[in-house]
C-alpha positions in Angstrom: 111.9 -126.7 -63.2 114.2 -129.6 -63.7 118.0 -129.2 -63.7 119.8 -129.1 -67.1 120.7 -132.6 -68.3 123.5 -134.1 -70.3 122.5 -136.7 -72.8 123.7 -139.0 -75.6 121.7 -138.1 -78.7 121.5 -139.3 -82.3 119.7 -137.5 -85.1 120.0 -140.3 -87.7 120.7 -144.0 -87.7 124.1 -145.4 -88.3 127.3 -146.5 -86.5 127.1 -145.3 -82.9 130.6 -143.8 -82.9 129.6 -141.7 -85.9 126.0 -140.6 -85.3 125.9 -140.1 -81.5 126.9 -136.9 -79.7 126.9 -135.7 -76.1 124.8 -132.6 -75.7 123.2 -130.4 -73.1 119.4 -130.6 -72.6 117.9 -127.4 -71.2 115.8 -127.4 -68.0 112.2 -128.7 -68.4 109.1 -127.0 -66.9 107.4 -129.7 -64.9 103.7 -130.1 -64.3 102.1 -131.2 -61.0 102.0 -134.9 -61.9 105.6 -135.3 -63.1 108.8 -136.3 -61.4 112.4 -135.5 -62.1 114.7 -138.5 -61.8 118.5 -138.3 -61.5 119.8 -141.3 -63.4 122.3 -143.3 -61.5 123.1 -146.1 -63.9 122.1 -147.2 -67.4 123.6 -150.1 -69.3 124.6 -150.4 -72.9 122.8 -153.4 -74.3 123.3 -154.8 -77.8 119.8 -153.8 -78.5 120.7 -150.2 -77.7 123.4 -150.3 -80.4 120.9 -151.9 -82.8 118.4 -149.1 -82.2 121.0 -146.5 -83.0 122.0 -148.4 -86.1 118.3 -148.5 -87.1 118.2 -152.3 -87.4 116.1 -153.2 -84.3 112.5 -154.1 -84.7 111.3 -151.4 -82.2 112.7 -147.9 -82.9 112.0 -144.6 -81.1 111.4 -141.6 -83.3 114.6 -139.6 -84.1 116.2 -137.4 -82.9 116.4 -139.7 -79.9 118.3 -140.1 -76.7 120.1 -143.5 -76.3 119.4 -146.1 -73.7 116.4 -148.3 -72.9 116.7 -149.2 -69.2 118.3 -147.9 -66.1 117.8 -146.9 -62.4 117.5 -143.5 -60.9 116.8 -141.6 -57.8 113.8 -139.2 -57.4 115.2 -135.7 -57.4 112.1 -133.6 -57.4 108.3 -134.3 -57.5 105.4 -132.2 -58.7 102.8 -130.9 -56.3 100.3 -133.6 -57.0 102.7 -136.5 -56.7 101.9 -138.6 -53.6 103.4 -142.1 -54.1 107.0 -141.0 -54.8 109.4 -138.9 -52.7 112.8 -137.4 -53.2 115.4 -140.0 -52.6 113.3 -143.0 -53.7 115.1 -145.5 -55.9 113.1 -146.1 -59.1 113.1 -147.8 -62.5 110.8 -147.1 -65.3 107.4 -148.8 -65.1 107.3 -149.1 -68.9 109.8 -149.4 -71.7 111.6 -146.0 -71.7 113.7 -144.7 -74.5 116.3 -142.2 -73.3 118.0 -143.4 -70.2 121.4 -142.2 -71.3 121.0 -138.8 -69.7 121.6 -137.3 -66.3 118.0 -136.2 -65.6 114.7 -137.6 -66.9 111.3 -135.9 -66.5 108.2 -138.1 -66.9 104.7 -138.6 -65.4 104.7 -140.2 -62.0 102.8 -143.2 -63.3 105.8 -144.2 -65.5 108.1 -144.8 -62.5 108.2 -147.8 -60.2 109.7 -147.5 -56.7 112.0 -150.4 -55.8 113.7 -151.5 -52.6 116.7 -149.3 -51.7 118.7 -152.4 -50.7 118.8 -153.5 -54.4 122.3 -153.3 -55.8 122.4 -150.5 -58.3 124.0 -152.6 -61.1 121.1 -155.1 -60.8 118.4 -152.5 -60.6 119.8 -150.9 -63.8 119.7 -154.1 -65.8 116.7 -156.1 -64.4 114.0 -154.9 -66.9 115.3 -156.3 -70.2 117.4 -159.4 -70.1 116.2 -161.1 -66.8 112.6 -160.1 -67.5 112.9 -161.6 -71.0 114.2 -164.8 -69.6 111.4 -165.0 -67.0 108.6 -164.3 -69.5 109.9 -166.8 -72.0 109.9 -169.5 -69.3 106.3 -168.6 -68.2 104.3 -167.3 -71.1 104.4 -170.2 -73.6 104.2 -173.6 -71.9 103.5 -174.7 -68.4 106.9 -175.9 -67.3 107.1 -178.0 -64.2 110.0 -179.4 -62.1 111.7 -182.2 -64.0 111.0 -180.7 -67.4 113.9 -180.0 -69.8 114.5 -177.0 -71.9 117.2 -176.6 -74.6 118.7 -173.2 -75.5 121.4 -171.9 -77.7 123.1 -168.5 -77.1 123.5 -169.7 -73.5 126.4 -167.3 -72.8 124.2 -164.3 -73.3 122.7 -162.5 -70.3 119.3 -163.8 -71.2 120.7 -167.3 -71.5 122.5 -167.1 -68.2 119.2 -165.9 -66.5 117.3 -168.7 -68.2 119.8 -171.2 -66.6 119.4 -169.7 -63.1 115.6 -169.4 -63.2 115.3 -172.9 -64.5 117.6 -174.2 -61.7 115.5 -172.4 -59.1 112.3 -174.1 -60.5 113.8 -177.6 -60.8 113.8 -177.4 -64.6 116.7 -179.0 -66.4 118.6 -176.9 -69.0 120.6 -178.2 -71.9 122.7 -175.4 -73.3 124.5 -174.8 -76.6 127.4 -172.4 -77.0 129.7 -171.3 -79.8 133.0 -173.0 -80.3 135.8 -170.9 -78.7 139.3 -171.6 -77.4 137.9 -171.0 -73.9 134.9 -173.3 -74.3 135.8 -175.4 -71.3 135.9 -172.4 -69.0 132.6 -171.2 -70.4 131.1 -174.6 -69.8 132.4 -174.6 -66.2 130.9 -171.1 -65.6 127.4 -172.1 -66.9 127.4 -175.3 -64.9 128.2 -173.3 -61.8 125.1 -171.2 -62.6 123.0 -174.3 -62.7 123.2 -175.7 -66.3 122.7 -179.4 -66.4 124.5 -179.9 -69.7 126.5 -177.6 -72.0 127.5 -178.5 -75.6 129.4 -176.6 -78.2 128.0 -176.3 -81.7 130.5 -178.7 -83.1 129.5 -181.3 -80.6 126.0 -181.4 -82.1 125.1 -182.9 -85.4 121.7 -181.9 -86.7 120.7 -185.5 -87.5 121.7 -186.7 -84.0 120.2 -183.9 -82.0 117.1 -185.7 -81.0 118.9 -188.8 -79.8 121.6 -186.8 -78.1 119.2 -184.7 -76.1 116.6 -187.5 -75.8 113.7 -185.1 -76.5 110.3 -185.7 -78.0 109.3 -184.3 -81.4 106.2 -182.9 -79.7 108.2 -179.9 -78.6 107.9 -176.1 -78.6 110.6 -174.0 -80.3 110.8 -170.4 -79.0 113.1 -168.0 -80.9 114.1 -164.8 -79.3 114.1 -162.0 -81.9 116.9 -160.0 -80.4 119.8 -162.2 -81.8 122.8 -161.2 -83.8 123.3 -162.7 -87.3 125.5 -165.5 -86.2 123.2 -166.7 -83.5 120.2 -166.4 -85.9 121.9 -168.5 -88.5 122.8 -171.1 -85.9 119.2 -171.3 -84.8 118.1 -171.7 -88.4 120.7 -174.4 -89.2 120.3 -176.5 -86.1 116.7 -176.0 -85.1 114.6 -175.8 -88.3 115.7 -179.4 -89.1 113.7 -180.4 -86.0 110.7 -178.4 -87.2 110.8 -180.2 -90.5 111.2 -183.5 -88.8 108.1 -183.4 -86.6 105.3 -181.5 -84.9 107.2 -178.7 -83.3 105.7 -175.2 -82.8 107.8 -172.3 -83.7 107.3 -168.9 -82.1 109.2 -165.6 -82.2 109.6 -163.5 -79.0 110.4 -159.9 -78.3 109.8 -158.4 -74.9 108.8 -155.0 -76.2 106.0 -156.6 -78.2 104.7 -158.6 -75.2 102.7 -155.6 -73.8 102.8 -156.7 -70.2 100.1 -155.0 -68.1 101.2 -152.9 -65.1 100.4 -155.6 -62.5 102.2 -158.4 -64.4 105.2 -156.1 -65.1 105.6 -155.1 -61.4 105.0 -158.7 -60.1 107.7 -159.9 -62.5 110.2 -157.2 -61.5 109.5 -157.7 -57.8 110.1 -161.5 -58.2 113.4 -161.0 -60.0 114.7 -158.3 -57.6 113.8 -160.5 -54.6 115.9 -163.3 -56.2 118.7 -160.9 -56.6 118.6 -159.7 -53.0 118.5 -163.3 -51.9 121.6 -164.1 -53.9 119.7 -166.7 -56.0 120.5 -165.1 -59.4 123.5 -163.1 -60.7 123.6 -161.0 -63.9 
């Protein structure tokens, strides 16, 4: 039997401050293959808010518990569980809806043991934004050292991870950010992460983008689907002009639709966490 849990629940879609509530979840009778995980940390991502609002492309059935990623510690294991033990640090081995609660009971196959030396804040946030950045760099074109990528939304966590992963691989990144009073400080931060060039939106003119960036019109345009309206409109305004101008491929991307197999998922997570522990990437 699991301990009682406290969870953030919503029964309908709408503004999070209106539709969510904190409630007690009664103990769950566990079977022999299940584990009970005490959640240690779970982030609030923009996508979590979008799911509660009902505007995200992948939605759990309601009523639902909030949260999509996090890290926990094994609290109790069923009698048939051999690969996991109480005290192990774990993240979910698949996309888990319902991390905003104190205890989670799931089959042992859905949990992935990670190195205990991993900082909690990194373990809790590794499986959405950094993983999205890694897969976008690897799954569409065979990038090699010396290649150049261009991205907007570069201040997002995904964007910052793209910059750092590109730097590690010897790939140049040209980054577009929104115009803000603190743009110079933002540019400085991104350059410290490894960005080669950073431009504000006002520094780019659609007709001059190709010459400014010195890119070929035989490119590949990858559009992450998890963008807010302003970022999406910027992408449409600045980038579709390039699509109309030449032979550029346009592809949407959403991590949850990628359906990584278990081996690919674990290999990707291991790689990212190794970079974290080595101090090569920061989130």
